[in-house]
C-alpha positions in Angstrom: 11.2 -52.4 25.3 11.9 -48.4 24.3 13.2 -49.5 21.3 10.3 -50.7 20.3 8.1 -48.6 21.2 9.8 -46.1 19.1 10.3 -48.6 16.3 6.7 -49.3 16.6 5.3 -45.6 16.5 7.7 -44.8 13.8 5.5 -48.0 11.4 3.0 -46.5 8.7 -0.4 -46.1 9.8 -1.6 -48.1 6.6 1.1 -50.6 6.6 2.1 -53.2 3.7 -2.0 -54.2 2.9 -0.9 -56.2 0.0 -2.2 -60.0 -0.8 -0.4 -62.2 0.7 1.5 -59.6 3.4 1.4 -60.0 7.1 -1.1 -56.9 7.1 -3.4 -58.5 4.8 -5.3 -61.0 7.4 -4.7 -59.1 10.8 -8.2 -58.1 11.7 -8.3 -54.6 13.8 -8.7 -55.6 17.7 -11.6 -53.5 19.8 -9.0 -52.3 21.7 -6.8 -50.8 18.8 -10.0 -49.4 17.2 -10.9 -47.4 20.4 -7.4 -46.8 20.5 -7.3 -45.1 16.9 -10.6 -43.4 17.6 -9.4 -41.6 20.9 -6.5 -40.3 19.1 -8.4 -38.9 15.6 -10.8 -37.3 17.9 -8.0 -35.4 19.8 -7.0 -34.6 16.0 -10.3 -32.8 15.3 -10.1 -31.1 18.8 -6.7 -29.8 18.4 -8.0 -28.6 14.7 -10.8 -27.3 15.5 -8.5 -24.8 18.3 -5.8 -23.9 16.0 -8.9 -23.1 13.2 -10.4 -20.6 15.8 -7.0 -19.1 17.3 -6.7 -18.2 13.1 -9.7 -16.8 12.8 -9.6 -14.5 14.9 -6.1 -13.2 14.3 -6.8 -13.1 10.8 -9.4 -10.3 11.3 -7.2 -8.7 13.5 -4.1 -8.4 11.9 -5.0 -5.6 9.9 -6.3 -3.0 12.3 -3.4 -4.1 14.9 -1.1 -3.6 12.2 -2.3 0.2 11.5 -2.0 0.5 15.2 1.3 -0.4 16.2 3.3 1.1 13.5 1.6 3.7 11.1 3.8 3.6 8.2 2.3 -0.3 6.9 0.1 0.0 4.1 -1.7 -2.7 2.7 0.4 -4.2 0.6 2.5 -4.9 3.7 -0.4 -6.6 5.1 0.5 -9.1 2.2 3.9 -10.0 3.6 2.3 -10.6 6.8 0.0 -13.1 6.3 2.0 -14.9 3.6 4.9 -15.0 6.6 2.8 -17.4 8.8 2.8 -20.5 5.3 6.3 -19.5 4.4 7.2 -20.4 8.0 4.7 -23.4 7.9 6.3 -24.6 4.3 10.1 -24.5 5.7 8.9 -26.2 8.8 7.0 -28.7 7.6 9.8 -31.0 5.9 12.0 -30.4 8.9 9.6 -31.2 11.1 8.7 -34.7 9.2 12.1 -36.0 8.3 12.5 -35.5 12.7 9.5 -38.0 13.4 10.9 -40.1 10.9 13.8 -41.2 12.8 12.7 -39.8 16.3 8.8 -40.3 18.4 7.0 -38.1 16.9 6.5 -36.5 20.6 9.4 -34.6 19.9 8.7 -32.3 17.1 5.4 -32.0 18.4 6.2 -30.9 21.7 8.5 -28.3 20.1 6.2 -27.1 17.2 3.6 -26.5 20.3 6.8 -24.6 22.2 7.4 -22.5 19.5 3.9 -21.7 19.2 3.3 -20.4 22.4 6.8 -18.0 22.1 5.8 -17.0 18.8 2.1 -15.8 20.1 3.7 -14.0 22.9 6.0 -12.1 20.8 3.4 -11.3 18.2 1.1 -9.9 21.7 3.9 -7.4 22.6 5.2 -6.5 19.3 3.7 -3.2 19.8 6.0 -2.7 22.6 9.5 -1.5 20.9 9.9 2.5 19.8 9.8 1.7 16.3 10.3 -0.7 13.3 6.9 -2.4 14.9 5.4 -3.8 11.3 8.8 -6.2 11.0 8.3 -7.3 14.4 4.6 -8.4 13.7 6.4 -10.1 10.1 8.7 -12.3 12.3 5.9 -12.9 14.8 4.1 -14.3 12.6 6.3 -16.5 10.6 7.1 -18.4 13.8 3.5 -18.9 14.5 3.7 -20.5 11.5 6.9 -22.8 11.9 5.2 -23.6 15.2 2.2 -24.9 13.4 4.2 -27.1 11.0 2.5 -30.2 10.1 4.9 -33.1 11.8 3.3 -36.0 9.4 5.8 -38.7 8.4 7.2 -39.1 5.5 7.1 -42.3 3.7 8.5 -43.6 0.4 5.8 -44.2 -2.1 5.7 -46.9 -4.8 4.8 -46.5 -8.4 1.5 -46.9 -10.3 0.3 -44.2 -9.7 -0.9 -42.1 -12.6 1.3 -38.5 -12.0 0.0 -36.5 -14.5 -3.4 -36.6 -12.4 -0.8 -36.1 -9.0 0.4 -33.3 -10.2 -3.2 -31.9 -11.3 -4.6 -32.3 -8.5 -1.6 -30.4 -6.0 -2.3 -27.4 -9.0 -6.3 -27.1 -8.4 -5.8 -27.8 -4.4 -2.9 -25.1 -4.9 -5.7 -22.4 -6.3 -8.7 -23.5 -4.3 -6.1 -22.2 -0.9 -4.8 -19.3 -3.0 -8.2 -18.0 -3.8 -9.0 -18.1 -0.2 -6.0 -16.4 1.0 -6.6 -13.7 -0.8 -10.2 -13.5 0.5 -9.4 -13.8 3.9 -6.5 -11.3 3.5 -8.6 -8.7 1.7 -12.1 -8.9 4.0 -11.0 -6.6 6.4 -9.3 -3.8 4.2 -11.6 -3.6 1.9 -14.5 -3.4 4.1 -12.7 -0.7 6.0 -12.5 1.2 2.8 -15.8 1.0 0.6 -18.1 1.3 4.2 -16.0 3.7 6.5 -16.4 1.1 8.9 -13.3 1.9 12.0 -11.3 -0.5 12.9 -13.0 -1.8 15.8 -16.2 -2.5 13.5 -14.1 -3.8 10.9 -13.2 -6.8 13.3 -16.7 -7.2 15.0 -18.3 -7.2 11.3 -16.2 -9.0 9.4 -16.0 -11.7 12.4 -19.7 -12.2 12.4 -19.2 -12.6 8.6 -16.3 -15.3 9.0 -18.3 -17.3 11.7 -21.2 -17.4 9.3 -19.1 -18.7 6.7 -18.2 -21.4 9.1 -21.6 -22.4 10.0 -22.4 -22.3 6.1 -19.1 -24.7 5.4 -20.1 -27.2 8.3 -23.7 -27.6 6.6 -21.9 -27.6 2.7 -19.7 -30.2 4.6 -22.8 -32.7 5.6 -24.6 -31.8 2.0 -21.0 -32.9 0.3 -21.3 -36.3 1.7 -24.4 -37.6 0.6 -24.3 -35.4 -2.8 -21.0 -37.0 -3.6 -22.1 -40.2 -3.5 -24.8 -39.6 -6.4 -22.7 -37.4 -8.6 -18.9 -37.8 -8.0 -16.4 -35.9 -6.4 -15.3 -34.4 -9.5 -18.4 -32.8 -10.5 -18.7 -31.4 -7.1 -15.0 -30.3 -7.3 -16.1 -28.6 -10.8 -19.7 -27.1 -9.4 -17.5 -25.8 -6.7 -15.1 -23.6 -9.1 -18.1 -22.2 -10.7 -20.0 -21.0 -8.1 -16.3 -19.6 -6.4 -15.8 -17.4 -10.2 -19.7 -16.2 -9.7 -18.6 -15.2 -6.2 -15.5 -13.2 -7.3 -17.5 -11.5 -10.3 -20.2 -10.2 -8.3 -17.5 -8.5 -6.2 -16.5 -6.6 -9.3 -17.4 -2.6 -8.5 -20.2 -1.5 -10.7 -22.3 1.9 -11.0 -21.6 5.6 -10.6 -21.2 5.9 -6.5 -18.1 6.3 -5.3 -16.5 5.1 -1.5 -16.0 7.9 0.7 -12.6 9.5 0.7 -10.2 9.9 4.0 -10.5 13.9 5.1 -12.6 14.2 2.5 -14.9 16.4 5.0 -11.4 18.4 5.9 -11.4 19.4 1.9 -14.9 19.9 1.4 -15.1 22.7 3.9 -11.9 24.3 2.5 -13.3 26.2 -0.6 -11.3 28.7 -1.6 -13.8 32.1 -0.8 -14.3 31.0 3.0 -12.2 32.7 5.0 -9.6 31.3 7.7 -12.4 31.8 10.7 -15.0 30.4 9.0 -13.3 27.4 8.2 -12.5 27.1 12.4 -15.7 27.5 13.1 -17.1 24.7 10.9 -14.3 22.2 12.1 -15.5 23.2 15.5 -19.0 22.4 15.1 -18.5 19.4 12.4 -18.5 15.9 14.5 -15.1 15.4 15.4 -13.4 12.3 14.7 -12.2 9.8 17.2 -8.1 10.4 17.1 -7.1 7.6 18.5 -9.4 5.7 16.1 -8.1 7.6 12.6 -9.6 8.6 10.0 -12.2 6.5 8.1 -12.4 5.3 4.9 -10.7 5.0 1.2 -7.2 6.3 2.1 -6.3 8.9 -0.7 -3.0 7.4 -1.2 -4.5 4.7 -3.0 -5.4 6.9 -6.1 -7.8 4.2 -7.4 -10.3 5.6 -4.5 -10.9 8.9 -6.6 -12.5 6.9 -10.1 -13.5 3.3 -8.5 -16.9 3.0 -7.7 -17.8 1.4 -4.3 -18.4 -2.6 -3.9 -22.4 -2.0 -2.1 -22.4 -4.3 0.6 -25.4 -5.9 -1.1 -22.7 -7.4 -3.2 -19.8 -8.3 -0.7 -22.6 -10.4 1.5 -23.8 -12.4 -1.8 -20.4 -12.9 -3.1 -18.9 -14.3 0.8 -22.4 -16.1 0.7 -20.7 -17.8 -2.5 -17.5 -17.9 -1.8 -18.6 -19.7 1.3 -20.5 -22.2 -0.7 -17.5 -23.0 -3.2 -14.3 -23.1 -1.0 -15.4 -26.0 1.0 -16.6 -28.0 -1.8 -13.6 -27.1 -3.9 -11.4 -28.2 -0.5 -12.8 -31.5 0.7 -13.1 -32.2 -3.1 -9.2 -32.0 -3.5 -8.6 -33.8 -0.7 -10.8 -36.7 -1.5 -9.5 -37.2 -5.1 -6.4 -36.7 -4.3 -5.9 -39.1 -1.9 -8.4 -41.9 -3.7 -5.6 -40.9 -6.9 -3.2 -42.4 -4.6 -4.4 -45.7 -3.6 -3.6 -47.7 -0.8 -0.1 -46.7 -1.1 2.2 -45.0 2.1 1.3 -41.4 1.1 3.4 -39.3 3.5 5.5 -37.8 0.4 2.5 -37.1 -1.6 0.4 -35.6 0.9 3.8 -33.8 1.7 3.6 -32.2 -1.6 -0.2 -31.4 -1.2 0.4 -29.7 2.2 3.7 -27.3 0.2 1.5 -26.6 -2.4 -1.2 -25.4 0.1 1.0 -23.0 2.0 3.0 -21.5 -1.3 -0.8 -20.9 -2.2 -0.9 -19.1 1.5 2.0 -17.0 0.6 1.4 -16.2 -2.9 -2.0 -15.4 -1.9 -2.3 -12.8 0.3 1.2 -10.8 -1.2 -1.1 -10.6 -4.4 -4.3 -9.1 -3.2 -2.3 -6.8 -1.2 -0.4 -5.8 -4.0 -2.9 -5.3 -6.2 -5.5 -4.1 -3.8 -3.1 -1.1 -3.2 -2.3 -0.1 -6.4 -4.9 -0.6 -9.1 -8.3 -1.4 -6.5 -10.7 -3.6 -6.5 -11.6 -3.9 -10.4 -8.1 -5.3 -11.5 -7.6 -7.4 -9.0 -10.7 -9.4 -8.9 -10.6 -9.5 -12.6 -7.4 -11.1 -12.5 -9.3 -13.5 -9.7 -11.6 -14.9 -11.7 -9.0 -14.9 -15.0 -7.1 -17.4 -12.8 -10.1 -19.5 -12.2 -11.4 -19.7 -15.5 -7.7 -21.1 -16.6 -8.3 -23.5 -13.4 -11.6 -24.9 -14.4 -10.2 -25.4 -18.2 -7.4 -27.5 -16.9 -10.1 -29.4 -14.5 -11.7 -30.3 -17.9 -8.5 -31.0 -19.5 -8.1 -33.9 -17.1 -11.4 -34.5 -15.9 -11.2 -37.8 -17.0 -8.1 -39.1 -15.3 -9.2 -37.7 -12.0 -10.4 -41.3 -11.0 -9.5 -43.9 -8.0 -6.4 -45.9 -8.0 -8.5 -49.3 -7.6 -11.0 -47.6 -11.0 -7.8 -47.1 -13.1 -6.5 -50.7 -11.9 -9.2 -52.6 -12.8 -9.8 -53.8 -9.6 -13.3 -52.5 -9.3 -15.8 -50.1 -11.3 -16.3 -46.9 -11.0 
C-alpha cells in the first residue's frame, strides 16, 4: 500500500488527457475537488508567507550589510542579493529530480529545514569578528537553496512551438530582471538621494513596497477582466511600455545635486578659518549620530558630484508605473507560456521558466549595483530603458506566434 501511495504521488497532475485515454472520460469527484482546493489554498498561504518574509529582508539587506561590515559597498550588495537566486537555481533541478523518485514530502521537508537554518545564520552574521559580509553572502545563498521549487520534471511531448517557448522565456527573464534590479537599488538610491538614515530607508522603502503590493493586487484583479477583452499579448506589450516610461522618468535632470557625505565638514574647512574657529563651529553645529553613520551620497561614488539628484516626486511616480507594469507583464508571461505549452506535461518547460527567472534575479542585482556604484543612476537607468526597448521589439517580432496550443492546432478559434 505504501508503494501504491508513493506511485500515485508521483503521477503527473495533468495526466494523459488525450482522446481515448483512461483519464479522458474520468469525472472529478467531489472529494477529489475539495482535496485539490485544500492543497491549492495551502500553496497560496505558503507563497504569501514566503513573499512577506522576502519583502521584509530585501529592504533591510543594505542597512544590515553596512552595519555588520564597513568594507561592503553597493557593488557587493548586488552579489548578496543575487546569491539567493543562485542557490535557488542550483537547487531547483536537484529537488525536482528527487521528487520524481521519492515522495514529495522528503525534498519539501529538507528545503524547509535548510531555510530555517539559513535564516538563523543570517540573523547572527554580525557575531564573527571579521569577514561578516561573506557570511551574509553564504547565508542568503543557503536561503535561496532552501527556497527551491520542488516541481516535478516530466518528459514533454512534441508539437509545441519552440520559437514561442524560447521567446517567452526571454520575455520572462527580462521582466524579472527589471524588477530584481529595481528592488535592489531602491534602498541605496533613496539613502544617497534623500540623505535618509538606515532606519528611515527601511521604514519608508518598506511602506513604498507595501503600497506597490496593494497596487499589484488591484492590477491582478483588473487584468483578469481586461485580458478577456484585449488579450494577454496586448497587456504584456502595454505593461512593457509602462515599465519603460517608469524607468525613463527615473533619469536624473536639472541642476540640483544630492547631499554629499561629510559635506558640512568640507564647507566649514575654508582656508582663512583658524583651527579654533573650526572646532567651535563643529561643536555648535548639529552632530551626527555616529551609530547611525553619515547620510547622503558617498564621496567614493564620483558621480555624486556631477549627477543631478532624482527628486522624490520622480521616484514615487516611477515606482507607481513600475508597480503597474511589472505585475501585468509577470502574470501575462506565465499565462501565455502555459497556453503555448497546451495540455501536455509541463514540468521540464516550467523548469526552464523557473531557471530563466532565477538567472534574472542573479544578474539583475549584480548588473544594477555595479553600474550604479561606478557610473551612477543616469547610465544605469538609460541602459535599462534600452533593454526594455529591445524586449518590446522582440515581443512585436514574435507577437503572432504567442498563441495558445489549441488555437495553433485548430481546435478552437482565437
